[in-house]
Every structure is written in structure tokens, then in C-alpha cells.
N, CA, C and O atoms as a Tripos MOL2 file, in Angstrom:
@<TRIPOS>MOLECULE
protein
  248   247    62     0     0
PROTEIN
NO_CHARGES

@<TRIPOS>ATOM
      1 N        -160.8970   96.3250 -163.5670 N.3       1 MET1
      2 CA       -161.2060   97.4220 -162.6730 C.3       1 MET1
      3 C        -160.8700   97.0670 -161.2240 C.2       1 MET1
      4 O        -160.1800   97.8190 -160.5360 O.2       1 MET1
      5 N        -161.3720   95.9020 -160.7640 N.am      2 TRP2
      6 CA       -161.1260   95.5120 -159.3780 C.3       2 TRP2
      7 C        -159.6460   95.2740 -159.1100 C.2       2 TRP2
      8 O        -159.1570   95.5630 -158.0180 O.2       2 TRP2
      9 N        -158.9330   94.7510 -160.0980 N.am      3 ILE3
     10 CA       -157.5060   94.4780 -159.8910 C.3       3 ILE3
     11 C        -156.7430   95.7800 -159.6860 C.2       3 ILE3
     12 O        -155.7890   95.8200 -158.9090 O.2       3 ILE3
     13 N        -157.1510   96.8450 -160.3750 N.am      4 HIS4
     14 CA       -156.4950   98.1440 -160.2050 C.3       4 HIS4
     15 C        -156.7930   98.7340 -158.8240 C.2       4 HIS4
     16 O        -155.9130   99.3000 -158.1760 O.2       4 HIS4
     17 N        -158.0220   98.5940 -158.3950 N.am      5 LEU5
     18 CA       -158.4050   99.1010 -157.0770 C.3       5 LEU5
     19 C        -157.6620   98.3640 -155.9680 C.2       5 LEU5
     20 O        -157.1690   98.9850 -155.0260 O.2       5 LEU5
     21 N        -157.5850   97.0500 -156.0810 N.am      6 LEU6
     22 CA       -156.8730   96.2670 -155.0610 C.3       6 LEU6
     23 C        -155.3700   96.5280 -155.0990 C.2       6 LEU6
     24 O        -154.7150   96.5210 -154.0560 O.2       6 LEU6
     25 N        -154.8190   96.7580 -156.2910 N.am      7 THR7
     26 CA       -153.4040   97.1060 -156.4130 C.3       7 THR7
     27 C        -153.1310   98.4350 -155.7260 C.2       7 THR7
     28 O        -152.1520   98.5680 -154.9920 O.2       7 THR7
     29 N        -153.9990   99.4240 -155.9630 N.am      8 ALA8
     30 CA       -153.8390  100.7340 -155.3320 C.3       8 ALA8
     31 C        -153.9620  100.6230 -153.8140 C.2       8 ALA8
     32 O        -153.2170  101.2760 -153.0830 O.2       8 ALA8
     33 N        -154.8920   99.8050 -153.3400 N.am      9 LEU9
     34 CA       -155.0670   99.6120 -151.9050 C.3       9 LEU9
     35 C        -153.8350   98.9470 -151.2890 C.2       9 LEU9
     36 O        -153.3900   99.3360 -150.2090 O.2       9 LEU9
     37 N        -153.2940   97.9590 -151.9660 N.am     10 GLY10
     38 CA       -152.0720   97.3100 -151.4820 C.3      10 GLY10
     39 C        -150.9070   98.2740 -151.4240 C.2      10 GLY10
     40 O        -150.1420   98.2670 -150.4600 O.2      10 GLY10
     41 N        -150.7640   99.1010 -152.4420 N.am     11 LEU11
     42 CA       -149.6980  100.1010 -152.4550 C.3      11 LEU11
     43 C        -149.8880  101.1140 -151.3370 C.2      11 LEU11
     44 O        -148.9160  101.5520 -150.7200 O.2      11 LEU11
     45 N        -151.1330  101.4880 -151.0720 N.am     12 LEU12
     46 CA       -151.4240  102.3980 -149.9650 C.3      12 LEU12
     47 C        -150.9530  101.8130 -148.6390 C.2      12 LEU12
     48 O        -150.3350  102.5110 -147.8340 O.2      12 LEU12
     49 N        -151.2450  100.5260 -148.4090 N.am     13 PHE13
     50 CA       -150.8210   99.8800 -147.1750 C.3      13 PHE13
     51 C        -149.2960   99.8440 -147.0520 C.2      13 PHE13
     52 O        -148.7520  100.0580 -145.9680 O.2      13 PHE13
     53 N        -148.6180   99.5770 -148.1530 N.am     14 VAL14
     54 CA       -147.1510   99.5500 -148.1270 C.3      14 VAL14
     55 C        -146.6090  100.9330 -147.7790 C.2      14 VAL14
     56 O        -145.7450  101.0610 -146.9120 O.2      14 VAL14
     57 N        -147.1090  101.9630 -148.4470 N.am     15 LEU15
     58 CA       -146.6170  103.3190 -148.2070 C.3      15 LEU15
     59 C        -146.9460  103.8010 -146.7980 C.2      15 LEU15
     60 O        -146.1260  104.4600 -146.1580 O.2      15 LEU15
     61 N        -148.1360  103.4750 -146.3160 N.am     16 GLU16
     62 CA       -148.5240  103.8800 -144.9600 C.3      16 GLU16
     63 C        -147.6840  103.1650 -143.8970 C.2      16 GLU16
     64 O        -147.5050  103.6880 -142.7970 O.2      16 GLU16
     65 N        -147.1810  101.9970 -144.2090 N.am     17 GLY17
     66 CA       -146.4220  101.2400 -143.2250 C.3      17 GLY17
     67 C        -144.9440  101.6020 -143.1480 C.2      17 GLY17
     68 O        -144.2580  101.1890 -142.2140 O.2      17 GLY17
     69 N        -144.4500  102.3590 -144.1040 N.am     18 ILE18
     70 CA       -143.0170  102.6730 -144.1340 C.3      18 ILE18
     71 C        -142.5900  103.4860 -142.9180 C.2      18 ILE18
     72 O        -141.6260  103.1240 -142.2430 O.2      18 ILE18
     73 N        -143.2930  104.5790 -142.6310 N.am     19 LEU19
     74 CA       -142.8810  105.4630 -141.5340 C.3      19 LEU19
     75 C        -142.9110  104.7700 -140.1730 C.2      19 LEU19
     76 O        -141.9210  104.8550 -139.4460 O.2      19 LEU19
     77 N        -144.0020  104.0840 -139.7880 N.am     20 PRO20
     78 CA       -143.9680  103.4190 -138.4810 C.3      20 PRO20
     79 C        -142.9430  102.2830 -138.4120 C.2      20 PRO20
     80 O        -142.4420  101.9770 -137.3300 O.2      20 PRO20
     81 N        -142.6240  101.6570 -139.5440 N.am     21 PHE21
     82 CA       -141.6180  100.6030 -139.5400 C.3      21 PHE21
     83 C        -140.2250  101.1860 -139.3230 C.2      21 PHE21
     84 O        -139.4340  100.6470 -138.5490 O.2      21 PHE21
     85 N        -139.9280  102.2950 -140.0150 N.am     22 LEU22
     86 CA       -138.5890  102.8730 -139.9310 C.3      22 LEU22
     87 C        -138.3570  103.6410 -138.6400 C.2      22 LEU22
     88 O        -137.2710  103.5650 -138.0650 O.2      22 LEU22
     89 N        -139.3580  104.3790 -138.1750 N.am     23 THR23
     90 CA       -139.1830  105.1920 -136.9830 C.3      23 THR23
     91 C        -140.4630  105.2360 -136.1520 C.2      23 THR23
     92 O        -141.2160  106.2070 -136.2240 O.2      23 THR23
     93 N        -140.7130  104.1910 -135.3640 N.am     24 PRO24
     94 CA       -141.9450  104.1500 -134.5760 C.3      24 PRO24
     95 C        -142.0540  105.3090 -133.5790 C.2      24 PRO24
     96 O        -143.1430  105.8320 -133.3440 O.2      24 PRO24
     97 N        -140.9160  105.7050 -132.9950 N.am     25 HIS25
     98 CA       -140.9450  106.8190 -132.0330 C.3      25 HIS25
     99 C        -141.3370  108.1180 -132.7430 C.2      25 HIS25
    100 O        -142.1430  108.8910 -132.2250 O.2      25 HIS25
    101 N        -140.7770  108.3520 -133.9100 N.am     26 GLY26
    102 CA       -141.1110  109.5640 -134.6660 C.3      26 GLY26
    103 C        -142.5620  109.5560 -135.1120 C.2      26 GLY26
    104 O        -143.2180  110.5970 -135.1120 O.2      26 GLY26
    105 N        -143.0650  108.4000 -135.4870 N.am     27 MET27
    106 CA       -144.4610  108.2850 -135.9000 C.3      27 MET27
    107 C        -145.3870  108.5890 -134.7310 C.2      27 MET27
    108 O        -146.3780  109.3020 -134.8890 O.2      27 MET27
    109 N        -145.0700  108.0560 -133.5690 N.am     28 ARG28
    110 CA       -145.8870  108.3070 -132.3760 C.3      28 ARG28
    111 C        -145.8900  109.7920 -132.0370 C.2      28 ARG28
    112 O        -146.9320  110.3580 -131.7030 O.2      28 ARG28
    113 N        -144.7230  110.4190 -132.1230 N.am     29 ARG29
    114 CA       -144.6170  111.8530 -131.8300 C.3      29 ARG29
    115 C        -145.4380  112.6690 -132.8340 C.2      29 ARG29
    116 O        -146.1250  113.6160 -132.4520 O.2      29 ARG29
    117 N        -145.3670  112.3050 -134.1050 N.am     30 ALA30
    118 CA       -146.1300  113.0080 -135.1370 C.3      30 ALA30
    119 C        -147.6340  112.8460 -134.9170 C.2      30 ALA30
    120 O        -148.3980  113.7890 -135.1240 O.2      30 ALA30
    121 N        -148.0580  111.6580 -134.5010 N.am     31 MET31
    122 CA       -149.4800  111.4270 -134.2520 C.3      31 MET31
    123 C        -149.9710  112.2540 -133.0640 C.2      31 MET31
    124 O        -151.0860  112.7770 -133.0830 O.2      31 MET31
    125 N        -149.1400  112.3690 -132.0400 N.am     32 LEU32
    126 CA       -149.5240  113.1930 -130.8840 C.3      32 LEU32
    127 C        -149.6410  114.6580 -131.2760 C.2      32 LEU32
    128 O        -150.5550  115.3450 -130.8200 O.2      32 LEU32
    129 N        -148.7360  115.1460 -132.1080 N.am     33 GLN33
    130 CA       -148.8010  116.5340 -132.5650 C.3      33 GLN33
    131 C        -150.0190  116.7470 -133.4600 C.2      33 GLN33
    132 O        -150.6820  117.7810 -133.3760 O.2      33 GLN33
    133 N        -150.3070  115.7800 -134.3080 N.am     34 THR34
    134 CA       -151.4580  115.8800 -135.1980 C.3      34 THR34
    135 C        -152.7590  115.9080 -134.4010 C.2      34 THR34
    136 O        -153.6920  116.6210 -134.7710 O.2      34 THR34
    137 N        -152.8360  115.1480 -133.3200 N.am     35 ALA35
    138 CA       -154.0430  115.1000 -132.4970 C.3      35 ALA35
    139 C        -154.3420  116.4500 -131.8600 C.2      35 ALA35
    140 O        -155.4840  116.7120 -131.4810 O.2      35 ALA35
    141 N        -153.3400  117.3080 -131.7370 N.am     36 GLN36
    142 CA       -153.5370  118.6130 -131.1180 C.3      36 GLN36
    143 C        -153.9060  119.7040 -132.1180 C.2      36 GLN36
    144 O        -154.1920  120.8330 -131.7190 O.2      36 GLN36
    145 N        -153.9020  119.3840 -133.4150 N.am     37 LEU37
    146 CA       -154.2780  120.3740 -134.4250 C.3      37 LEU37
    147 C        -155.7880  120.6070 -134.3900 C.2      37 LEU37
    148 O        -156.5570  119.6930 -134.0950 O.2      37 LEU37
    149 N        -156.2040  121.8320 -134.6900 N.am     38 PRO38
    150 CA       -157.6550  122.0860 -134.7640 C.3      38 PRO38
    151 C        -158.2760  121.3660 -135.9660 C.2      38 PRO38
    152 O        -157.5870  121.0310 -136.9290 O.2      38 PRO38
    153 N        -159.5840  121.1370 -135.8900 N.am     39 ASP39
    154 CA       -160.2920  120.4140 -136.9470 C.3      39 ASP39
    155 C        -160.1090  121.0660 -138.3190 C.2      39 ASP39
    156 O        -159.9240  120.3690 -139.3160 O.2      39 ASP39
    157 N        -160.1610  122.3850 -138.3720 N.am     40 ASN40
    158 CA       -160.0270  123.0630 -139.6610 C.3      40 ASN40
    159 C        -158.6680  122.8130 -140.3020 C.2      40 ASN40
    160 O        -158.5770  122.6970 -141.5240 O.2      40 ASN40
    161 N        -157.6210  122.7280 -139.5060 N.am     41 ALA41
    162 CA       -156.2860  122.4510 -140.0390 C.3      41 ALA41
    163 C        -156.2270  121.0330 -140.6050 C.2      41 ALA41
    164 O        -155.6390  120.8080 -141.6630 O.2      41 ALA41
    165 N        -156.8350  120.0810 -139.9000 N.am     42 LEU42
    166 CA       -156.8620  118.7060 -140.3930 C.3      42 LEU42
    167 C        -157.6710  118.5990 -141.6850 C.2      42 LEU42
    168 O        -157.3000  117.8600 -142.5970 O.2      42 LEU42
    169 N        -158.7710  119.3370 -141.7560 N.am     43 ARG43
    170 CA       -159.5770  119.3360 -142.9870 C.3      43 ARG43
    171 C        -158.7790  119.9110 -144.1500 C.2      43 ARG43
    172 O        -158.8350  119.3910 -145.2650 O.2      43 ARG43
    173 N        -158.0490  120.9670 -143.8940 N.am     44 LEU44
    174 CA       -157.2430  121.5970 -144.9370 C.3      44 LEU44
    175 C        -156.1420  120.6430 -145.4130 C.2      44 LEU44
    176 O        -155.8800  120.5520 -146.6130 O.2      44 LEU44
    177 N        -155.5090  119.9460 -144.4960 N.am     45 ILE45
    178 CA       -154.4850  118.9670 -144.8530 C.3      45 ILE45
    179 C        -155.1060  117.8350 -145.6790 C.2      45 ILE45
    180 O        -154.5260  117.4000 -146.6730 O.2      45 ILE45
    181 N        -156.2740  117.3660 -145.2670 N.am     46 GLY46
    182 CA       -156.9640  116.3120 -146.0090 C.3      46 GLY46
    183 C        -157.3540  116.7670 -147.4080 C.2      46 GLY46
    184 O        -157.2020  116.0150 -148.3700 O.2      46 GLY46
    185 N        -157.8550  117.9930 -147.5260 N.am     47 LEU47
    186 CA       -158.2250  118.5360 -148.8300 C.3      47 LEU47
    187 C        -157.0030  118.6620 -149.7310 C.2      47 LEU47
    188 O        -157.0510  118.2920 -150.9040 O.2      47 LEU47
    189 N        -155.9090  119.1830 -149.1840 N.am     48 ALA48
    190 CA       -154.6840  119.3340 -149.9670 C.3      48 ALA48
    191 C        -154.1730  117.9710 -150.4350 C.2      48 ALA48
    192 O        -153.7070  117.8340 -151.5660 O.2      48 ALA48
    193 N        -154.2600  116.9730 -149.5710 N.am     49 SER49
    194 CA       -153.8170  115.6220 -149.9250 C.3      49 SER49
    195 C        -154.6750  115.0500 -151.0500 C.2      49 SER49
    196 O        -154.1490  114.4570 -151.9920 O.2      49 SER49
    197 N        -155.9870  115.2230 -150.9580 N.am     50 MET50
    198 CA       -156.8670  114.7160 -152.0150 C.3      50 MET50
    199 C        -156.6170  115.4210 -153.3370 C.2      50 MET50
    200 O        -156.5770  114.7760 -154.3840 O.2      50 MET50
    201 N        -156.4470  116.7430 -153.3020 N.am     51 LEU51
    202 CA       -156.2030  117.4920 -154.5300 C.3      51 LEU51
    203 C        -154.8720  117.1070 -155.1610 C.2      51 LEU51
    204 O        -154.7740  116.9950 -156.3830 O.2      51 LEU51
    205 N        -153.8520  116.9030 -154.3390 N.am     52 LEU52
    206 CA       -152.5550  116.4690 -154.8600 C.3      52 LEU52
    207 C        -152.6780  115.0850 -155.4960 C.2      52 LEU52
    208 O        -152.1110  114.8390 -156.5610 O.2      52 LEU52
    209 N        -153.4110  114.1890 -154.8550 N.am     53 GLY53
    210 CA       -153.6280  112.8610 -155.4210 C.3      53 GLY53
    211 C        -154.3620  112.9200 -156.7500 C.2      53 GLY53
    212 O        -154.0080  112.2100 -157.6910 O.2      53 GLY53
    213 N        -155.3860  113.7660 -156.8300 N.am     54 LEU54
    214 CA       -156.1140  113.9300 -158.0850 C.3      54 LEU54
    215 C        -155.2220  114.5090 -159.1800 C.2      54 LEU54
    216 O        -155.3150  114.1040 -160.3390 O.2      54 LEU54
    217 N        -154.3620  115.4520 -158.8130 N.am     55 LEU55
    218 CA       -153.4360  116.0400 -159.7820 C.3      55 LEU55
    219 C        -152.4750  114.9780 -160.3190 C.2      55 LEU55
    220 O        -152.2280  114.9090 -161.5240 O.2      55 LEU55
    221 N        -151.9440  114.1690 -159.4360 N.am     56 VAL56
    222 CA       -151.0290  113.0960 -159.8680 C.3      56 VAL56
    223 C        -151.7580  112.1340 -160.8080 C.2      56 VAL56
    224 O        -151.2190  111.7570 -161.8490 O.2      56 VAL56
    225 N        -152.9770  111.7360 -160.4450 N.am     57 LEU57
    226 CA       -153.7460  110.8350 -161.3120 C.3      57 LEU57
    227 C        -154.0370  111.4730 -162.6700 C.2      57 LEU57
    228 O        -153.9500  110.8140 -163.7060 O.2      57 LEU57
    229 N        -154.3800  112.7500 -162.6550 N.am     58 TYR58
    230 CA       -154.6620  113.4520 -163.9000 C.3      58 TYR58
    231 C        -153.4240  113.5080 -164.7940 C.2      58 TYR58
    232 O        -153.5110  113.2870 -166.0020 O.2      58 TYR58
    233 N        -152.2630  113.8080 -164.1860 N.am     59 LEU59
    234 CA       -151.0310  113.9020 -164.9680 C.3      59 LEU59
    235 C        -150.6170  112.5400 -165.5230 C.2      59 LEU59
    236 O        -150.0590  112.4560 -166.6170 O.2      59 LEU59
    237 N        -150.8870  111.4830 -164.7720 N.am     60 LEU60
    238 CA       -150.5190  110.1450 -165.2380 C.3      60 LEU60
    239 C        -151.4510  109.6160 -166.3130 C.2      60 LEU60
    240 O        -151.0240  108.9140 -167.2290 O.2      60 LEU60
    241 N        -152.7300  109.9590 -166.1940 N.am     61 HIS61
    242 CA       -153.7290  109.3730 -167.0940 C.3      61 HIS61
    243 C        -154.4290  110.4010 -167.9670 C.2      61 HIS61
    244 O        -155.3280  110.0450 -168.7290 O.2      61 HIS61
    245 N        -154.0420  111.6630 -167.8750 N.am     62 GLY62
    246 CA       -154.7370  112.7210 -168.6300 C.3      62 GLY62
    247 C        -154.2210  112.8690 -169.9580 C.2      62 GLY62
    248 O        -154.6990  113.7140 -170.7150 O.2      62 GLY62
@<TRIPOS>BOND
     1     1     2 1
     2     2     3 1
     3     3     4 2
     4     3     5 am
     5     5     6 1
     6     6     7 1
     7     7     8 2
     8     7     9 am
     9     9    10 1
    10    10    11 1
    11    11    12 2
    12    11    13 am
    13    13    14 1
    14    14    15 1
    15    15    16 2
    16    15    17 am
    17    17    18 1
    18    18    19 1
    19    19    20 2
    20    19    21 am
    21    21    22 1
    22    22    23 1
    23    23    24 2
    24    23    25 am
    25    25    26 1
    26    26    27 1
    27    27    28 2
    28    27    29 am
    29    29    30 1
    30    30    31 1
    31    31    32 2
    32    31    33 am
    33    33    34 1
    34    34    35 1
    35    35    36 2
    36    35    37 am
    37    37    38 1
    38    38    39 1
    39    39    40 2
    40    39    41 am
    41    41    42 1
    42    42    43 1
    43    43    44 2
    44    43    45 am
    45    45    46 1
    46    46    47 1
    47    47    48 2
    48    47    49 am
    49    49    50 1
    50    50    51 1
    51    51    52 2
    52    51    53 am
    53    53    54 1
    54    54    55 1
    55    55    56 2
    56    55    57 am
    57    57    58 1
    58    58    59 1
    59    59    60 2
    60    59    61 am
    61    61    62 1
    62    62    63 1
    63    63    64 2
    64    63    65 am
    65    65    66 1
    66    66    67 1
    67    67    68 2
    68    67    69 am
    69    69    70 1
    70    70    71 1
    71    71    72 2
    72    71    73 am
    73    73    74 1
    74    74    75 1
    75    75    76 2
    76    75    77 am
    77    77    78 1
    78    78    79 1
    79    79    80 2
    80    79    81 am
    81    81    82 1
    82    82    83 1
    83    83    84 2
    84    83    85 am
    85    85    86 1
    86    86    87 1
    87    87    88 2
    88    87    89 am
    89    89    90 1
    90    90    91 1
    91    91    92 2
    92    91    93 am
    93    93    94 1
    94    94    95 1
    95    95    96 2
    96    95    97 am
    97    97    98 1
    98    98    99 1
    99    99   100 2
   100    99   101 am
   101   101   102 1
   102   102   103 1
   103   103   104 2
   104   103   105 am
   105   105   106 1
   106   106   107 1
   107   107   108 2
   108   107   109 am
   109   109   110 1
   110   110   111 1
   111   111   112 2
   112   111   113 am
   113   113   114 1
   114   114   115 1
   115   115   116 2
   116   115   117 am
   117   117   118 1
   118   118   119 1
   119   119   120 2
   120   119   121 am
   121   121   122 1
   122   122   123 1
   123   123   124 2
   124   123   125 am
   125   125   126 1
   126   126   127 1
   127   127   128 2
   128   127   129 am
   129   129   130 1
   130   130   131 1
   131   131   132 2
   132   131   133 am
   133   133   134 1
   134   134   135 1
   135   135   136 2
   136   135   137 am
   137   137   138 1
   138   138   139 1
   139   139   140 2
   140   139   141 am
   141   141   142 1
   142   142   143 1
   143   143   144 2
   144   143   145 am
   145   145   146 1
   146   146   147 1
   147   147   148 2
   148   147   149 am
   149   149   150 1
   150   150   151 1
   151   151   152 2
   152   151   153 am
   153   153   154 1
   154   154   155 1
   155   155   156 2
   156   155   157 am
   157   157   158 1
   158   158   159 1
   159   159   160 2
   160   159   161 am
   161   161   162 1
   162   162   163 1
   163   163   164 2
   164   163   165 am
   165   165   166 1
   166   166   167 1
   167   167   168 2
   168   167   169 am
   169   169   170 1
   170   170   171 1
   171   171   172 2
   172   171   173 am
   173   173   174 1
   174   174   175 1
   175   175   176 2
   176   175   177 am
   177   177   178 1
   178   178   179 1
   179   179   180 2
   180   179   181 am
   181   181   182 1
   182   182   183 1
   183   183   184 2
   184   183   185 am
   185   185   186 1
   186   186   187 1
   187   187   188 2
   188   187   189 am
   189   189   190 1
   190   190   191 1
   191   191   192 2
   192   191   193 am
   193   193   194 1
   194   194   195 1
   195   195   196 2
   196   195   197 am
   197   197   198 1
   198   198   199 1
   199   199   200 2
   200   199   201 am
   201   201   202 1
   202   202   203 1
   203   203   204 2
   204   203   205 am
   205   205   206 1
   206   206   207 1
   207   207   208 2
   208   207   209 am
   209   209   210 1
   210   210   211 1
   211   211   212 2
   212   211   213 am
   213   213   214 1
   214   214   215 1
   215   215   216 2
   216   215   217 am
   217   217   218 1
   218   218   219 1
   219   219   220 2
   220   219   221 am
   221   221   222 1
   222   222   223 1
   223   223   224 2
   224   223   225 am
   225   225   226 1
   226   226   227 1
   227   227   228 2
   228   227   229 am
   229   229   230 1
   230   230   231 1
   231   231   232 2
   232   231   233 am
   233   233   234 1
   234   234   235 1
   235   235   236 2
   236   235   237 am
   237   237   238 1
   238   238   239 1
   239   239   240 2
   240   239   241 am
   241   241   242 1
   242   242   243 1
   243   243   244 2
   244   243   245 am
   245   245   246 1
   246   246   247 1
   247   247   248 2
@<TRIPOS>SUBSTRUCTURE
     1 MET1         2 RESIDUE 1 A MET
     2 TRP2         6 RESIDUE 1 A TRP
     3 ILE3        10 RESIDUE 1 A ILE
     4 HIS4        14 RESIDUE 1 A HIS
     5 LEU5        18 RESIDUE 1 A LEU
     6 LEU6        22 RESIDUE 1 A LEU
     7 THR7        26 RESIDUE 1 A THR
     8 ALA8        30 RESIDUE 1 A ALA
     9 LEU9        34 RESIDUE 1 A LEU
    10 GLY10       38 RESIDUE 1 A GLY
    11 LEU11       42 RESIDUE 1 A LEU
    12 LEU12       46 RESIDUE 1 A LEU
    13 PHE13       50 RESIDUE 1 A PHE
    14 VAL14       54 RESIDUE 1 A VAL
    15 LEU15       58 RESIDUE 1 A LEU
    16 GLU16       62 RESIDUE 1 A GLU
    17 GLY17       66 RESIDUE 1 A GLY
    18 ILE18       70 RESIDUE 1 A ILE
    19 LEU19       74 RESIDUE 1 A LEU
    20 PRO20       78 RESIDUE 1 A PRO
    21 PHE21       82 RESIDUE 1 A PHE
    22 LEU22       86 RESIDUE 1 A LEU
    23 THR23       90 RESIDUE 1 A THR
    24 PRO24       94 RESIDUE 1 A PRO
    25 HIS25       98 RESIDUE 1 A HIS
    26 GLY26      102 RESIDUE 1 A GLY
    27 MET27      106 RESIDUE 1 A MET
    28 ARG28      110 RESIDUE 1 A ARG
    29 ARG29      114 RESIDUE 1 A ARG
    30 ALA30      118 RESIDUE 1 A ALA
    31 MET31      122 RESIDUE 1 A MET
    32 LEU32      126 RESIDUE 1 A LEU
    33 GLN33      130 RESIDUE 1 A GLN
    34 THR34      134 RESIDUE 1 A THR
    35 ALA35      138 RESIDUE 1 A ALA
    36 GLN36      142 RESIDUE 1 A GLN
    37 LEU37      146 RESIDUE 1 A LEU
    38 PRO38      150 RESIDUE 1 A PRO
    39 ASP39      154 RESIDUE 1 A ASP
    40 ASN40      158 RESIDUE 1 A ASN
    41 ALA41      162 RESIDUE 1 A ALA
    42 LEU42      166 RESIDUE 1 A LEU
    43 ARG43      170 RESIDUE 1 A ARG
    44 LEU44      174 RESIDUE 1 A LEU
    45 ILE45      178 RESIDUE 1 A ILE
    46 GLY46      182 RESIDUE 1 A GLY
    47 LEU47      186 RESIDUE 1 A LEU
    48 ALA48      190 RESIDUE 1 A ALA
    49 SER49      194 RESIDUE 1 A SER
    50 MET50      198 RESIDUE 1 A MET
    51 LEU51      202 RESIDUE 1 A LEU
    52 LEU52      206 RESIDUE 1 A LEU
    53 GLY53      210 RESIDUE 1 A GLY
    54 LEU54      214 RESIDUE 1 A LEU
    55 LEU55      218 RESIDUE 1 A LEU
    56 VAL56      222 RESIDUE 1 A VAL
    57 LEU57      226 RESIDUE 1 A LEU
    58 TYR58      230 RESIDUE 1 A TYR
    59 LEU59      234 RESIDUE 1 A LEU
    60 LEU60      238 RESIDUE 1 A LEU
    61 HIS61      242 RESIDUE 1 A HIS
    62 GLY62      246 RESIDUE 1 A GLY
């Protein structure tokens, strides 16, 4: 169980690091634009991301 959780966490770090490594200027610009979004928009994006992740997990392991 723990090995799967740590593997997923490691993969998350790798995927999160790709964009700032490849285009730091673009990442900074995207972060500035994201900071200007209203809270409800950020919540909706977060909800959509979680639901998409759950769907992928369900399709892989369902």
C-alpha cells in the first residue's frame, strides 16, 4: 500500500516539474493569470481535476 502511495507521489512531482522546467516564463505567466481568477473558478477547476482523476482511476482499476 505505502509503495503505491509513494510511487504516485513521486510521479506527481515529476509531472508537476515538467512545465516549469521546459518553460519557466510560461509557467510564471500562467501562475499570474491563475492568481487573478475568482475563488469559485479555482474551486471549479479543482473539482474538475479531482473528478477527472477519479475517472481515470476507476477506468484503470474498475
